[in-house]
C-alpha positions in Angstrom: 0.0 0.1 -0.1 3.0 2.5 0.9 4.7 1.9 -2.5 1.1 3.0 -4.5 1.3 5.9 -2.0 4.7 6.8 -3.3 3.6 5.9 -6.9 0.4 8.3 -6.9 2.2 11.5 -5.2 4.9 11.5 -7.6 3.0 10.8 -10.7 2.2 13.9 -13.1 -1.1 14.8 -11.8 -3.0 14.4 -15.5 -2.2 10.9 -15.5 -4.9 8.6 -13.9 -3.6 5.9 -11.9 -4.6 2.7 -12.5 -3.4 0.3 -9.6 0.3 0.5 -10.2 0.4 0.9 -14.0 0.6 4.6 -15.2 -1.1 5.3 -18.4 -2.8 8.5 -20.3 -5.8 7.1 -21.8 -7.8 4.6 -20.1 -10.8 5.1 -21.9 -8.9 3.4 -25.1 -8.8 -0.2 -23.0 -11.7 -1.7 -25.7 -9.9 -1.1 -28.6 -6.5 -2.3 -27.0 -8.6 -5.8 -26.5 -9.1 -5.9 -30.1 -5.6 -5.0 -31.2 -4.2 -7.4 -28.7 -6.7 -9.6 -30.1 -5.8 -9.3 -33.5 -1.8 -9.7 -33.0 -2.5 -12.9 -31.0 -4.4 -14.3 -33.9 -1.1 -13.6 -35.8 1.5 -15.1 -33.9 1.1 -18.6 -33.6 4.9 -18.8 -32.5 4.9 -16.9 -29.3 1.4 -18.5 -28.7 2.9 -22.2 -29.0 5.6 -21.0 -26.3 2.7 -19.2 -24.3 0.7 -22.4 -23.8 3.9 -24.2 -23.3 5.2 -21.5 -20.0 1.5 -21.8 -18.8 2.5 -25.8 -18.3 6.1 -25.3 -16.9 6.1 -22.0 -15.2 9.8 -21.0 -15.8 9.4 -17.7 -14.0 8.0 -18.5 -10.8 8.6 -16.2 -8.4 10.7 -14.0 -11.1 10.5 -10.5 -11.6 11.3 -8.9 -15.5 11.3 -5.4 -16.6 10.6 -4.2 -19.7 11.3 -1.2 -22.0 10.5 -1.9 -25.2 8.2 -0.5 -27.6 4.6 -0.4 -26.5 2.2 -1.4 -28.6 0.2 -5.0 -29.9 2.9 -7.4 -30.7 5.0 -6.5 -26.9 1.3 -7.0 -25.2 1.7 -10.6 -26.3 4.9 -11.0 -25.3 4.1 -9.5 -22.0 1.7 -11.6 -21.5 3.9 -14.5 -22.6 5.9 -13.8 -19.9 3.2 -13.4 -17.0 1.4 -16.5 -17.5 5.5 -18.4 -17.6 4.9 -17.4 -13.7 7.0 -13.8 -14.1 5.1 -10.5 -12.3 6.4 -8.6 -15.9 7.0 -4.3 -15.5 7.2 -2.6 -18.6 8.2 1.2 -20.2 8.9 2.4 -23.7 12.2 2.4 -25.0 11.2 6.0 -27.4 8.7 8.5 -25.8 6.4 8.9 -29.0 6.1 4.5 -29.9 3.5 4.0 -27.2 0.0 2.8 -28.0 -2.1 4.2 -25.9 -4.9 2.2 -26.8 -2.7 -1.3 -26.1 -1.1 0.0 -22.9 -4.9 0.8 -21.3 -5.8 -2.5 -22.0 -2.8 -4.5 -20.2 -3.5 -2.1 -17.7 -6.7 -3.2 -16.5 -6.1 -7.3 -17.6 -3.8 -8.3 -14.9 -2.9 -6.1 -11.4 -0.4 -7.0 -10.0 0.9 -9.4 -12.5 1.3 -6.8 -15.1 1.9 -3.3 -15.1 2.6 -0.9 -17.5 4.0 3.0 -17.7 4.0 4.4 -20.6 2.0 7.0 -22.9 2.4 8.6 -26.3 4.5 12.1 -26.4 6.2 11.9 -23.5 8.5 14.6 -22.5 12.1 13.4 -21.8 11.5 13.5 -17.9 8.1 11.7 -18.2 10.3 8.9 -19.9 13.1 8.3 -17.9 10.1 8.2 -15.1 8.6 5.4 -16.7 11.6 3.8 -16.6 12.4 4.0 -13.1 9.2 3.0 -12.1 10.0 -0.1 -13.9 13.2 -0.5 -12.0 11.2 0.0 -8.4 9.7 -3.1 -9.2 13.2 -4.7 -8.7 13.3 -6.7 -12.1 15.4 -10.3 -12.1 15.5 -10.0 -15.8 15.5 -7.4 -17.9 14.8 -6.9 -21.5 16.0 -3.7 -23.2 15.6 -2.0 -27.0 18.2 0.6 -27.3 20.0 -0.4 -23.9 18.2 2.7 -21.8 17.1 0.5 -19.3 20.2 -1.2 -18.7 22.0 2.3 -19.1 19.7 3.3 -16.3 20.3 0.4 -14.0 24.0 0.9 -14.2 24.4 4.5 -13.3 21.3 5.4 -11.0 20.8 2.1 -9.3 23.5 -0.1 -9.3 22.9 -1.2 -5.5 20.1 -3.4 -7.8 22.7 -4.9 -10.0 22.9 -8.0 -7.5 19.1 -8.9 -8.2 19.5 -9.4 -11.9 20.6 -12.9 -13.7 20.7 -10.8 -16.6 19.1 -9.6 -19.9 18.4 -9.5 -23.3 18.5 -7.0 -25.8 16.5 -6.1 -29.1 18.5 -3.4 -31.2 21.7 -3.4 -33.4 21.8 -0.1 -31.3 21.4 -1.4 -27.7 24.5 -4.0 -28.8 26.9 -2.1 -29.8 26.4 0.3 -26.3 26.3 -2.8 -24.2 29.7 -3.9 -26.2 31.5 -0.9 -25.7 30.2 -0.8 -21.7 31.9 -4.4 -21.6 34.9 -2.8 -23.3 35.5 -0.1 -20.6 34.8 -2.7 -17.8 31.6 -1.0 -17.2 28.4 -4.0 -17.8 28.0 -6.0 -14.6 25.5 -8.2 -16.5 25.1 -11.5 -19.1 23.1 -9.7 -21.9 21.9 -11.9 -24.8 22.1 -10.2 -27.8 19.3 -11.6 -29.2 19.3 -8.6 -32.0 21.9 -10.8 -33.9 20.4 -14.1 -34.0 19.9 -15.4 -37.6 16.3 -15.6 -37.2 15.5 -12.5 -35.6 17.9 -9.8 -37.3 17.4 -11.7 -41.1 13.6 -11.2 -40.7 13.3 -8.2 -38.1 15.6 -6.3 -39.5 15.6 -6.7 -43.1 12.2 -7.4 -43.8 10.3 -5.9 -40.6 11.9 -2.3 -40.9 11.7 -2.1 -44.6 7.9 -2.6 -45.1 7.2 -1.0 -41.1 9.1 2.5 -42.6 7.8 2.5 -45.7 4.2 2.2 -44.4 4.6 4.8 -42.2 6.0 7.4 -44.8 3.6 6.7 -47.1 0.5 6.5 -44.3 1.9 10.3 -42.8 2.6 11.6 -46.6 0.3 10.1 -49.0 3.0 10.6 -51.5 3.5 8.1 -54.9 7.1 6.7 -54.4 7.2 5.6 -57.5 9.6 7.7 -59.7 11.4 9.8 -56.5 14.4 9.2 -56.0 14.9 7.6 -52.8 18.0 7.9 -50.4 19.4 5.2 -48.0 21.7 5.9 -45.5 23.1 2.8 -44.3 23.2 -0.5 -46.4 23.4 -3.3 -43.2 20.6 -5.6 -43.1 18.1 -2.9 -42.2 19.2 -0.5 -45.1 19.0 -3.6 -47.8 15.4 -4.7 -46.8 14.5 -0.8 -47.0 16.4 -0.4 -50.4 15.0 -3.7 -51.9 11.1 -2.7 -50.8 11.3 0.9 -52.1 13.3 -0.2 -55.5 9.7 -2.7 -55.2 7.7 0.2 -55.3 9.3 2.0 -57.8 11.5 4.5 -56.4 14.8 5.3 -58.5 17.0 3.8 -55.6 20.5 6.0 -54.0 22.7 4.3 -51.2 25.2 6.1 -49.2 27.8 4.0 -47.1 31.1 5.7 -45.8 34.6 4.1 -45.2 35.7 2.0 -42.2 35.7 -1.3 -40.2 31.6 -2.2 -39.1 32.8 -5.9 -37.5 35.2 -8.5 -38.0 34.3 -9.4 -41.4 32.5 -6.5 -42.6 33.4 -3.2 -43.7 31.7 -0.1 -45.5 33.4 -0.6 -48.4 32.3 -4.0 -48.8 28.2 -3.2 -48.2 29.1 -0.2 -50.3 29.8 -3.0 -53.5 27.4 -5.1 -52.8 24.6 -2.1 -53.1 26.7 -1.3 -56.3 26.3 -4.9 -57.8 22.5 -5.0 -56.4 21.6 -2.3 -58.6 21.6 0.6 -56.6 22.9 4.3 -57.3 26.0 4.5 -54.4 27.0 8.2 -53.8 28.6 10.2 -51.2 26.5 12.4 -48.7 26.5 15.5 -51.2 25.7 14.2 -54.2 22.4 12.1 -52.4 21.5 15.9 -51.2 21.2 17.2 -54.3 19.1 14.5 -55.8 17.0 12.8 -53.2 13.6 13.6 -52.8 12.9 11.2 -49.4 16.2 10.2 -47.2 15.7 7.5 -44.9 18.6 6.8 -42.3 19.3 3.5 -40.7 22.5 3.8 -39.5 22.4 3.9 -36.1 24.9 6.7 -35.8 24.6 10.4 -35.1 24.5 13.3 -37.2 24.3 11.5 -40.5 22.1 14.1 -42.3 23.5 18.0 -41.4 23.4 20.9 -42.2 25.6 21.1 -45.5 23.4 18.2 -46.2 20.1 20.4 -45.9 21.7 23.7 -47.6 22.1 20.9 -50.9 18.5 19.7 -50.9 15.5 20.3 -53.2 12.3 22.3 -51.8 9.9 19.5 -50.8 12.3 16.9 -49.7 11.2 14.7 -46.9 13.4 13.1 -44.2 13.3 10.2 -41.7 14.6 8.2 -39.7 14.7 4.2 -39.1 17.4 4.2 -36.9 17.1 4.0 -32.7 17.6 7.3 -31.3 16.7 11.2 -32.9 20.1 11.5 -33.7 20.7 10.4 -37.5 19.5 13.4 -38.8 20.6 16.7 -37.2 17.4 18.3 -36.3 18.7 21.5 -34.1 21.0 22.6 -37.3 17.5 22.6 -39.5 15.6 24.2 -37.2 18.3 27.3 -36.8 18.6 27.1 -40.3 14.4 27.6 -40.5 12.6 31.3 -40.7 10.0 29.4 -39.4 9.2 25.7 -38.2 5.6 24.4 -37.8 3.6 20.9 -37.5 1.7 20.7 -40.6 -0.1 17.5 -40.0 0.2 14.3 -37.9 4.2 13.9 -37.9 5.0 16.1 -40.2 7.0 18.7 -39.4 7.8 21.9 -42.3 11.1 24.0 -42.1 10.8 27.0 -43.7 14.3 28.7 -45.3 16.0 30.1 -48.0 17.8 28.1 -50.6 21.8 28.7 -50.0 22.2 28.8 -53.5 19.7 31.0 -55.5 17.9 32.6 -52.3 14.4 31.4 -53.4 11.9 30.3 -50.7 11.9 26.3 -49.7 10.9 23.5 -47.2 12.4 21.0 -45.8 9.9 18.2 -44.1 11.0 16.2 -41.4 8.5 13.3 -40.1 7.8 11.8 -36.7 10.7 14.6 -35.1 13.3 12.9 -36.5 12.4 9.4 -34.3 11.5 6.2 -35.7 9.4 6.8 -38.1 7.8 3.3 -38.6 6.8 3.9 -34.7 5.8 6.6 -33.7 1.8 7.6 -33.9 -0.1 7.8 -35.3 1.3 6.5 -39.0 3.7 4.1 -37.4 2.2 0.9 -36.4 5.7 -1.1 -36.4 6.9 -4.2 -37.6 4.1 -6.9 -38.9 2.8 -9.5 -36.3 4.7 -12.1 -37.9 8.2 -10.9 -37.8 7.7 -9.8 -34.6 6.3 -13.2 -33.8 9.8 -14.7 -34.0 11.5 -12.0 -32.4 9.7 -11.7 -29.5 10.0 -15.8 -29.7 13.5 -15.5 -29.1 13.3 -13.2 -26.4 10.7 -15.3 -24.2 13.2 -18.5 -25.1 16.4 -16.4 -23.8 14.4 -15.3 -20.7 13.5 -18.7 -19.9 17.8 -19.5 -20.2 17.6 -17.0 -17.7 15.8 -17.9 -15.3 16.7 -21.6 -15.6 20.2 -20.5 -15.1 19.3 -18.4 -11.4 21.8 -19.7 -8.5 24.3 -19.7 -11.0 27.0 -17.1 -11.2 27.0 -16.0 -15.2 30.0 -13.9 -16.2 28.8 -10.1 -17.1 29.2 -9.9 -20.7 27.3 -9.6 -24.6 26.1 -13.4 -25.1 25.0 -14.9 -28.5 22.0 -16.6 -28.5 22.4 -20.5 -28.3 22.2 -22.1 -31.7 19.5 -24.2 -30.7 17.6 -21.5 -29.6 18.1 -19.7 -33.0 17.5 -22.9 -35.0 14.6 -24.1 -32.9 12.9 -20.4 -33.8 13.1 -20.4 -37.4 11.4 -24.1 -37.2 8.7 -23.4 -35.1 8.6 -19.9 -37.8 8.0 -22.4 -40.3 6.0 -24.4 -38.8 3.6 -21.9 -38.5 3.4 -21.1 -42.0 3.2 -24.7 -42.8 6.4 -25.2 -44.5 8.0 -28.4 -44.3 11.8 -28.8 -45.2 13.2 -32.4 -46.1 16.1 -34.0 -44.5 19.5 -34.8 -46.6 20.0 -38.1 -46.9 22.7 -40.5 -45.3 24.4 -40.2 -48.5 24.4 -36.5 -49.0 25.6 -36.1 -45.2 28.3 -38.7 -45.7 29.2 -37.1 -49.1 29.9 -33.5 -47.7 31.8 -34.9 -44.7 34.3 -36.5 -46.5 37.9 -35.2 -48.1 39.1 -38.0 -50.5 39.6 -37.6 -53.8 37.7 -39.5 -56.2 34.8 -40.0 -53.6 
């Protein structure tokens, strides 16, 4: 009772308290139940895992703290963990990506077992307040998207680290931050790099980001993509998927990459070469800025598009980001260049200025404040249900592994998802789609393992 009183007094006064959860629009619960029902019907893999968890109760006696994009697909993951015996606390990993209807439904669904702290359009202070509520629940397992929850835990709640068995990270951006922490000796938890599982990034990053980002661009702008010059910044798996889908819709696609090592077997040069031989026009920043109609960043880095590029862009250019944080497009510089900034419709901000070369008026349009275009409400709906079914299946199974390890000391660091979990998830997805694969014959297996000449 005391914690509930503290929660009530410390919360912003204009948000309604529903038991421990904190949301903004409880009146949307009925709509949220519809959204959750739709997602559940299209997420059979997570459904099968949920049924198993109901029997085995792997999380009995444990609390799981989550910072993910809180929308309908995430709601099915939260239900799965709850039905596996966990007490679940959830906040958003982005101030703009919460679906108010979904969290309204979750907030009234099972008080004391599943609590959510999120609403769309949070201020920075409100965003971290919600993450703090998750940590106030003293979780034993954490699931993060972008590493904000884990960073907050280490920086503000180091005394709680001893309560944590381990965690899971959903995104490339988060894994980069975790590896940097580990390199500096700052990471005190073992964390599964869920993003790096083949059955996650080959589907979620490549196909999920592509469809969700392009859907959001089209929904927000209602412009045709065919015939336009669309520039994709970054040719990792997200960029490859986006370029492919834009090309399929008739856009003339350009790709911007930079020199440098991106991993043990990959460089910007190699990515650019792949893009070139896959039929895209590979350009540098200045070349792209002059010709692009639509600019999409998916790099995970900072100030990818900046002042010198804005100056070169044509009147009416559309800018958007599908990387994790709102730093890829230098919005502060764009604002300083503008004589007038206005919201012209949902998720579109117009920046009016004079063209640096001609002196004529021009307007650049930024979608979703430079935040995740594919998840920012109302135009962003997130990845397709079937894509997140696989990604969240891996999350659930990795959480199960962490729960089974309680009582055992695991070294801090970033861990790969075990191959058996990765492969079994892929098999579950194929089964859910009615796909049955043949097995190699004994002769084929023997031939693949033979090395002698003439065999």
